[in-house]
Structures are given as C-alpha cells and as structure tokens.
ZAZA-602336 format. One record per residue (C-alpha): residue number from 1; residue in one letter; x negated, y negated, z negated. Coordinates in nm, 3 decimals, always signed. Example, Ala and Ser with C-alpha at 12.3 -4.5 7.8 and 13.67 -1.06 7.14 Angstrom:
- 1_A_-1.230_+0.450_-0.780
- 2_S_-1.367_+0.106_-0.714
end
This chain:
- 1_M_-3.052_+2.912_+1.152
- 2_N_-2.955_+2.573_+1.007
- 3_L_-2.812_+2.240_+1.121
- 4_A_-3.153_+2.072_+1.142
- 5_Q_-3.275_+2.344_+1.379
- 6_L_-2.961_+2.318_+1.591
- 7_T_-3.002_+1.940_+1.614
- 8_V_-3.360_+1.982_+1.737
- 9_F_-3.253_+2.256_+1.980
- 10_R_-2.983_+2.037_+2.138
- 11_E_-3.223_+1.749_+2.187
- 12_V_-3.484_+1.976_+2.345
- 13_M_-3.219_+2.116_+2.578
- 14_E_-3.122_+1.763_+2.684
- 15_T_-3.476_+1.624_+2.722
- 16_G_-3.668_+1.940_+2.819
- 17_S_-3.960_+1.802_+2.622
- 18_I_-4.103_+1.844_+2.274
- 19_S_-4.259_+1.497_+2.280
- 20_Q_-3.939_+1.326_+2.396
- 21_T_-3.739_+1.504_+2.125
- 22_A_-3.993_+1.405_+1.860
- 23_K_-3.963_+1.039_+1.959
- 24_K_-3.582_+1.050_+1.964
- 25_L_-3.555_+1.221_+1.625
- 26_N_-3.846_+1.023_+1.476
- 27_R_-4.035_+1.339_+1.387
- 28_T_-4.377_+1.482_+1.475
- 29_Q_-4.428_+1.715_+1.772
- 30_P_-4.556_+2.000_+1.547
- 31_A_-4.238_+1.969_+1.337
- 32_I_-4.022_+1.997_+1.651
- 33_S_-4.217_+2.298_+1.777
- 34_L_-4.193_+2.468_+1.438
- 35_A_-3.815_+2.412_+1.426
- 36_I_-3.770_+2.577_+1.766
- 37_K_-3.996_+2.871_+1.670
- 38_N_-3.805_+2.924_+1.343
- 39_L_-3.473_+2.911_+1.530
- 40_E_-3.597_+3.169_+1.782
- 41_R_-3.726_+3.387_+1.498
- 42_S_-3.390_+3.374_+1.315
- 43_L_-3.201_+3.464_+1.635
- 44_G_-3.447_+3.728_+1.741
- 45_L_-3.481_+3.598_+2.096
- 46_T_-3.683_+3.352_+2.300
- 47_L_-3.487_+3.042_+2.399
- 48_F_-3.743_+2.873_+2.624
- 49_E_-4.009_+2.977_+2.870
- 50_R_-4.318_+2.758_+2.838
- 51_K_-4.448_+2.622_+3.170
- 52_G_-4.715_+2.367_+3.100
- 53_R_-4.562_+2.093_+2.888
- 54_R_-4.208_+2.175_+2.998
- 55_L_-3.965_+2.410_+2.829
- 56_I_-3.737_+2.607_+3.061
- 57_P_-3.424_+2.733_+2.881
- 58_V_-3.327_+3.099_+2.931
- 59_P_-2.959_+3.183_+3.011
- 60_E_-2.884_+3.260_+2.643
- 61_A_-2.996_+2.908_+2.552
- 62_H_-2.715_+2.758_+2.760
- 63_Y_-2.458_+2.963_+2.566
- 64_L_-2.613_+2.852_+2.237
- 65_L_-2.605_+2.490_+2.356
- 66_A_-2.229_+2.505_+2.411
- 67_E_-2.176_+2.647_+2.062
- 68_T_-2.423_+2.405_+1.905
- 69_T_-2.259_+2.102_+2.067
- 70_G_-1.919_+2.207_+1.928
- 71_I_-2.062_+2.257_+1.579
- 72_L_-2.255_+1.928_+1.567
- 73_D_-1.969_+1.724_+1.719
- 74_R_-1.726_+1.872_+1.467
- 75_L_-1.967_+1.791_+1.185
- 76_S_-1.994_+1.434_+1.311
- 77_T_-1.616_+1.404_+1.316
- 78_V_-1.586_+1.538_+0.962
- 79_S_-1.858_+1.300_+0.845
- 80_S_-1.684_+1.005_+1.009
- 81_T_-1.348_+1.105_+0.858
- 82_M_-1.491_+1.141_+0.509
- 83_H_-1.664_+0.804_+0.544
- 84_G_-1.329_+0.651_+0.642
- 85_L_-1.157_+0.815_+0.343
- 86_L_-1.427_+0.682_+0.112
- 87_K_-1.384_+0.329_+0.250
- 88_G_-1.004_+0.353_+0.236
- 89_S_-0.982_+0.304_+0.613
- 90_S_-0.819_+0.639_+0.690
- 91_G_-0.581_+0.890_+0.534
- 92_N_-0.214_+0.932_+0.442
- 93_L_-0.020_+0.686_+0.227
- 94_N_+0.313_+0.787_+0.069
- 95_I_+0.479_+0.489_-0.102
- 96_A_+0.823_+0.372_-0.212
- 97_A_+0.982_+0.034_-0.286
- 98_M_+1.318_-0.089_-0.412
- 99_P_+1.559_-0.230_-0.151
- 100_G_+1.484_-0.604_-0.177
- 101_P_+1.106_-0.602_-0.123
- 102_S_+1.126_-0.307_+0.119
- 103_I_+1.322_-0.521_+0.369
- 104_F_+1.038_-0.761_+0.443
- 105_A_+0.770_-0.844_+0.184
- 106_F_+0.641_-0.492_+0.119
- 107_P_+0.632_-0.359_+0.479
- 108_N_+0.494_-0.694_+0.597
- 109_F_+0.202_-0.658_+0.356
- 110_I_+0.145_-0.289_+0.438
- 111_S_+0.145_-0.353_+0.813
- 112_R_-0.107_-0.635_+0.774
- 113_S_-0.327_-0.420_+0.550
- 114_V_-0.323_-0.120_+0.782
- 115_G_-0.376_-0.346_+1.081
- 116_G_-0.269_-0.094_+1.343
- 117_N_-0.536_+0.151_+1.224
- 118_P_-0.456_+0.482_+1.400
- 119_D_-0.640_+0.675_+1.127
- 120_I_-0.385_+0.575_+0.862
- 121_R_-0.042_+0.735_+0.841
- 122_V_+0.217_+0.556_+0.625
- 123_T_+0.539_+0.698_+0.481
- 124_L_+0.749_+0.419_+0.325
- 125_S_+1.071_+0.508_+0.144
- 126_T_+1.340_+0.270_+0.020
- 127_R_+1.481_+0.389_-0.312
- 128_S_+1.648_+0.248_-0.621
- 129_S_+1.422_+0.172_-0.916
- 130_P_+1.535_+0.481_-1.115
- 131_Q_+1.466_+0.697_-0.810
- 132_I_+1.118_+0.547_-0.773
- 133_M_+1.051_+0.619_-1.140
- 134_E_+1.152_+0.979_-1.077
- 135_L_+0.929_+1.005_-0.768
- 136_A_+0.633_+0.868_-0.963
- 137_G_+0.708_+1.093_-1.259
- 138_T_+0.722_+1.403_-1.041
- 139_Q_+0.394_+1.299_-0.871
- 140_N_+0.557_+1.276_-0.525
- 141_I_+0.426_+0.933_-0.418
- 142_D_+0.092_+0.754_-0.424
- 143_F_+0.259_+0.457_-0.590
- 144_G_+0.592_+0.276_-0.601
- 145_F_+0.721_-0.076_-0.654
- 146_A_+1.033_-0.114_-0.867
- 147_D_+1.212_-0.316_-1.130
- 148_F_+1.052_-0.252_-1.465
- 149_E_+1.264_-0.043_-1.697
- 150_H_+1.162_+0.094_-2.034
- 151_A_+1.170_+0.474_-2.015
- 152_V_+1.414_+0.643_-2.247
- 153_G_+1.341_+0.984_-2.399
- 154_K_+1.024_+1.179_-2.321
- 155_K_+0.699_+1.006_-2.231
- 156_P_+0.696_+0.911_-1.860
- 157_Q_+0.441_+1.082_-1.638
- 158_F_+0.337_+0.759_-1.471
- 159_T_+0.157_+0.435_-1.547
- 160_A_+0.328_+0.098_-1.498
- 161_E_+0.146_-0.222_-1.404
- 162_I_+0.392_-0.499_-1.487
- 163_I_+0.416_-0.827_-1.299
- 164_S_+0.663_-1.083_-1.434
- 165_G_+0.779_-1.424_-1.315
- 166_D_+1.041_-1.692_-1.378
- 167_C_+1.382_-1.655_-1.215
- 168_F_+1.560_-1.929_-1.022
- 169_C_+1.915_-2.044_-0.975
- 170_A_+2.017_-2.025_-0.608
- 171_M_+2.289_-2.263_-0.494
- 172_D_+2.423_-2.437_-0.185
- 173_R_+2.242_-2.764_-0.112
- 174_D_+2.573_-2.953_-0.135
- 175_N_+2.633_-2.834_-0.491
- 176_P_+2.618_-3.132_-0.733
- 177_L_+2.368_-2.939_-0.944
- 178_A_+2.129_-2.920_-0.648
- 179_K_+2.021_-3.278_-0.723
- 180_E_+1.881_-3.174_-1.061
- 181_K_+1.517_-3.077_-1.118
- 182_A_+1.613_-2.783_-1.339
- 183_V_+1.928_-2.621_-1.476
- 184_T_+2.043_-2.436_-1.785
- 185_I_+2.268_-2.135_-1.831
- 186_S_+2.528_-2.372_-1.979
- 187_D_+2.538_-2.557_-1.645
- 188_L_+2.673_-2.235_-1.492
- 189_D_+2.959_-2.192_-1.738
- 190_D_+3.265_-2.061_-1.549
- 191_V_+3.091_-2.120_-1.214
- 192_P_+3.154_-1.846_-0.951
- 193_M_+2.843_-1.628_-0.959
- 194_G_+2.684_-1.374_-0.732
- 195_G_+2.491_-1.098_-0.905
- 196_L_+2.391_-0.735_-0.924
- 197_Y_+2.595_-0.442_-1.049
- 198_D_+2.679_-0.447_-1.421
- 199_T_+2.462_-0.138_-1.479
- 200_H_+2.146_-0.308_-1.352
- 201_P_+1.911_-0.401_-1.641
- 202_F_+1.864_-0.755_-1.512
- 203_Q_+2.237_-0.812_-1.480
- 204_K_+2.276_-0.711_-1.843
- 205_K_+2.001_-0.959_-1.929
- 206_V_+2.188_-1.236_-1.744
- 207_Q_+2.514_-1.160_-1.920
- 208_R_+2.337_-1.167_-2.258
- 209_A_+2.192_-1.507_-2.168
- 210_F_+2.544_-1.638_-2.101
- 211_Q_+2.674_-1.491_-2.425
- 212_M_+2.395_-1.652_-2.627
- 213_V_+2.510_-2.002_-2.523
- 214_A_+2.880_-1.914_-2.535
- 215_A_+2.911_-1.962_-2.157
- 216_T_+3.148_-1.765_-1.933
- 217_Y_+2.991_-1.554_-1.661
- 218_K_+3.237_-1.555_-1.372
- 219_P_+3.151_-1.284_-1.114
- 220_S_+3.243_-1.365_-0.756
- 221_V_+3.015_-1.146_-0.541
- 222_T_+2.835_-0.826_-0.644
- 223_C_+2.552_-0.665_-0.443
- 224_Q_+2.296_-0.391_-0.494
- 225_Y_+2.007_-0.637_-0.460
- 226_F_+1.954_-1.012_-0.423
- 227_L_+1.894_-1.087_-0.055
- 228_P_+2.251_-1.003_+0.060
- 229_L_+2.374_-1.265_-0.187
- 230_I_+2.195_-1.548_-0.002
- 231_P_+2.460_-1.591_+0.276
- 232_F_+2.734_-1.613_+0.012
- 233_V_+2.534_-1.873_-0.178
- 234_G_+2.465_-2.066_+0.143
- 235_S_+2.835_-2.081_+0.226
- 236_G_+2.909_-2.238_-0.114
- 237_Q_+3.102_-1.936_-0.238
- 238_C_+2.884_-1.884_-0.546
- 239_C_+2.561_-1.954_-0.728
- 240_S_+2.321_-1.677_-0.821
- 241_I_+2.032_-1.615_-1.060
- 242_V_+1.765_-1.449_-0.846
- 243_D_+1.418_-1.308_-0.893
- 244_P_+1.114_-1.502_-0.762
- 245_L_+1.035_-1.253_-0.484
- 246_T_+1.376_-1.324_-0.336
- 247_V_+1.287_-1.693_-0.335
- 248_A_+0.956_-1.618_-0.158
- 249_T_+1.131_-1.394_+0.095
- 250_E_+1.405_-1.646_+0.173
- 251_R_+1.145_-1.913_+0.233
- 252_K_+0.979_-1.682_+0.486
- 253_L_+1.294_-1.554_+0.658
- 254_N_+1.521_-1.861_+0.613
- 255_I_+1.835_-1.645_+0.610
- 256_S_+2.045_-1.943_+0.498
- 257_H_+1.901_-2.181_+0.759
- 258_G_+1.797_-2.418_+0.484
- 259_R_+2.134_-2.430_+0.306
- 260_V_+2.014_-2.266_-0.017
- 261_V_+1.803_-2.443_-0.277
- 262_F_+1.632_-2.277_-0.573
- 263_L_+1.609_-2.455_-0.906
- 264_P_+1.406_-2.341_-1.207
- 265_F_+1.563_-2.299_-1.550
- 266_K_+1.475_-2.533_-1.834
- 267_N_+1.455_-2.225_-2.056
- 268_P_+1.288_-1.969_-1.827
- 269_L_+1.452_-1.635_-1.763
- 270_R_+1.185_-1.378_-1.674
- 271_Y_+1.203_-1.099_-1.418
- 272_E_+0.979_-0.792_-1.449
- 273_Y_+0.848_-0.579_-1.163
- 274_A_+0.638_-0.266_-1.195
- 275_I_+0.384_-0.088_-0.978
- 276_L_+0.423_+0.277_-1.075
- 277_S_+0.134_+0.522_-1.035
- 278_P_+0.165_+0.899_-1.103
- 279_D_-0.049_+1.017_-1.395
- 280_H_-0.139_+1.355_-1.245
- 281_R_-0.189_+1.274_-0.877
- 282_P_-0.547_+1.155_-0.825
- 283_P_-0.529_+0.845_-0.603
- 284_S_-0.711_+0.826_-0.271
- 285_Q_-0.939_+0.532_-0.200
- 286_L_-0.677_+0.417_+0.051
- 287_A_-0.402_+0.422_-0.214
- 288_L_-0.620_+0.233_-0.463
- 289_K_-0.707_-0.027_-0.201
- 290_I_-0.347_-0.086_-0.088
- 291_K_-0.209_-0.087_-0.443
- 292_A_-0.462_-0.345_-0.562
- 293_G_-0.391_-0.555_-0.255
- 294_W_-0.014_-0.542_-0.311
- 295_K_-0.053_-0.645_-0.676
- 296_A_-0.258_-0.945_-0.567
- 297_E_-0.001_-1.022_-0.296
- 298_V_+0.289_-1.024_-0.543
- 299_V_+0.103_-1.248_-0.787
- 300_S_+0.018_-1.484_-0.498
- 301_M_+0.382_-1.502_-0.385
- 302_L_+0.497_-1.576_-0.740
- 303_E_+0.234_-1.849_-0.773
- 304_Q_+0.352_-2.006_-0.448
- 305_T_+0.708_-2.024_-0.585
- 306_N_+0.585_-2.170_-0.917
- 307_A_+0.720_-1.867_-1.101
- 308_N_+0.434_-1.858_-1.355
- 309_P_+0.331_-1.495_-1.296
- 310_R_+0.182_-1.276_-1.567
- 311_T_+0.047_-0.922_-1.545
- 312_E_+0.008_-0.646_-1.803
- 313_D_-0.018_-0.268_-1.822
- 314_F_+0.244_-0.055_-1.989
end
C-alpha cells in the first residue's frame, strides 16, 4: 500500500468510475485499474464489487476512505507548510533589537514584512547591545540589531554585519547654530549637551572628540538611548549628538513637533550598527529573508538622511 494507490482509491470512491478517475488524475484506465488491484492485493480484501462499468464499494472501503482522507489531507498540509518555510512565508522568528530602533523603526519594518501573515509567529525582544551580543553568542535568537562593539576576550560565536553612517547634531530650531549648514565639535564647547551614559561606547567616542579639539563637554541630560533626548533638545535645554537612525525616526514620528533640527558635522562622526547572526544556529529561510530586508531598510533610511551609509562584515 502506498500514497499513489491511496490517491487513486479516494478518487475512485468519489467518482465511482475508473474512466472518470483516469481523466481527473491524467492517467490511463489500465493504470487506474492496476493501482486498485494492487491495493486490494496488499490489503488482502476486495474493495469494490464490479457491476458493469460501475464500482460499488464494500463496507470496508468506506472505513479505508476515512483513513485515506485523513492521511492525504495531512500530507497536503505538511507539503504546504514546507513550501511556505522554503519561501520564507511561514515559521517562527525570534529577534532582538536595542531600545531606540525597537520603539518604532524595527517593529514597523517587521510588521510590514510579515504583513499580517497568520503562518508567521514573531518574538521581538528589546535588550541592550551587550545583552543582544550574549543572545547571539549563545545561539538564542535568529538575529539581533545592536550597536557595534568590538568583542573583548574569546572569539565571539556570532557574525556581525556592520552598517555605519554619519551622526548629526540635534538642536532647537531657535538655537543660533541652527542657521548654519554644518557644525563642528568646537561649536559645542561648553554648550549644555544631552547624551548617553558614560559607559556607552559611543559616548566615550564623543568625549574623545571633544578632548581632541580641547573643547569642554558639558553634560545636561543623560538617557539610555537617543529618542528620549529629543524633547529636551526641542525645549532648548540642550543639544545632542545623535545617530542617523534617530534622525530618521524623528522625521517619521515628529516627537518635537518640528522644533528640532539636525545638522551634519563638517568633520563626520560615524555611528556603527551591527546585525548579529549566531554562528551555530542554522537560519531559516524566513530569518534570512527578514534579515536581508532589514539591512536594506537601514541602509535606505541612512541614505534618506544623507548619512553616507557603508556596510561591511566583521
């Protein structure tokens, strides 16, 4: 007994005719008759009584039909599911992003990519960049999006695809500097600044930039990530050096109601993001599709903000 025989049997049960089944399955009548005879031989019983050209199923045939329908329907479901997995249109997606992008840009892209597909289940976690590195290193996510940090110590168990772009100076539109086309770090000497925690790699980079031009970095507001700084900037309380994704997000959300302007730096200060993929967790087609789409989305957003994006693998 095999699936081909069961398929023929079900069609014969539904049509009651060898010729009709042959037409429906695009096979010859002798091939259909042989399949039924072989099925009966393997089961050791007669499934149909022959009356002229009609086949009359015996009671046991009705039981076999119920079992056959369940088997073939289940096989069809499995085939459809595997086809969806192959196309990346079904499956589970376990991803993580740092706080800033996870507020709007990342979930906005994921929701558009999934498109309400009921066959895709998404788990999105918001974590700090070190936590995302740990999740990728322990193979617990399909991929993550984080600030790029050089790993210290043993070789990381993940691959990093780096996307970098120029930073901007965020300031209130009434700030005298807002009339300029570009600014320098020296322009921000002793100006109240909003920034990240001192332990954040980018904040250390900013402070080094101030030190290199003998300018004073004057902290006024400190946040875990950039977006919460925007209201403080919009109220004129401080300026802030922000990453280009924050610029793209503010232009979408308009948190400041148009009060914040973003100026480029004459000597660009670069920000580095990383898409982190576990080395020992084979990616699904869905994960590959979404990850490639997100990388293209980030590059597009950075291009729209004139942040001069570059990509590289690490």
